[in-house]
N, C-alpha and C positions, 0 to 999 in steps of 0.2 A: 341744353345741358342734359346729360343723362341723370337719372335719379341717384345713382350711386355717387356721383360727383357732388350732388347737392347736400348730402348728409354732412360731410365735414364743414361745408360752408355754413349751414344753419346751426351746427353745433358751435362754431366759432362765434356766430352772431349771438346766440344765446349766452355763451360764456361772457362776452363783452357786456351784454345787458345785465347779467347777474353781478359782474364787477361794479358797474355803475350804480346798481341798486344798493349793494353793500356799502359803496363809498358814500352814497346819499344818506343811508341810515347812520353811518358813523360820523357824519358831518365833515367829510373830507373836502367837499366842494363848497362849504359855507364861506361866503364872502361878506364882509361888513357892508352896510348900506353906503357908507361913505365911498367905497371903491366904485360902486355903480354910478353915483352922482359925480364923483371925481373923473371918471373916464367915460364921458357921455357917448363917445363914438362906439366903444365896446358894448355899451348897454343897448344902443340902437341896433347895432349889428346882431346882437343876441336875439332881440325881439323880432327883427326881420327874418332871421334864419329860422327861428321857432315857428313863425307864422307860415313861412314857405313850406317847411316840413309838415305842418298840420294840414295845409291845403292839398299838398301832394298825397298825403295819407287819406284825406277825405275823398279826393278824386278817385283813387284806386278802390276804396271801399264802395263808392258809388258805382263804379264800373262793374265791380264784382256782383253787387246786389242786383243791378239792372240786367246784367247778363243771366243771372239765375232766374229772374222773374220772367224774362222774355224768351228764354230758351224753351223749345218745345219739349214736352214731357211724354208725348204720346209715342205711337209706333212710327218707325221710319217707313218711307214708301215701300222698301223691300219687304219689311215685315208685314205690312198691310197686304201686299200682293201674295205673300205666302199664306196668310190667313184666308184670303179669297180662294186660293187654289185648294186649300184644305177643305173648305166648304164645298167647293165643286166636286172634289173627289168623294166626299161623303155623300153628296147628292147622287153622284153617278153610281156609287155602290148600292144605295137604296133603289135606284131605277133598275139596276141589273137584277137585284134580288126580287123586285116586283115582276120583271119580265120572266125570270126563271119560275116564279110561282104561278104566273099565268100560263106558261108553256106546259108545265107539269104540275097538275093539281095535287099529286100525291106528295110533293115536297122534294126537298133536296136529297132525302135518303134514297128515294127510288132512282134518282140519277146515278147515285153511286153504285147501287146494286145493278142497274142496267149497264153501267160501264164494265162492271166485273163480269157480267154474263157475256157481253160482246167480246171481251178479251179471251174468253175460254176457247 
């Protein structure tokens, strides 16, 4: 699903949960104890349903936490290769600067003036 489609879905879920919370606070769902004992099948079904929902939620939370703990947080192989290439380029620049300095002891300024004189 695209994220734009998920926004109304989650808004509806939140609205339903808010309704259930308000209904619980106003005792809309309050049932007497006699009804739970009187209808034993409904009571067992409610317990099993709640247990299954709790287990599924716990499994999803466990999957999420284990994924976050085991996922690599370092650089990707591509990023590592780019960092190595950057270090190589820096080293090559230093080597070229050393070669230029060894070739012309007067420094890079004399090379520029020499290029100007040669161009005249």
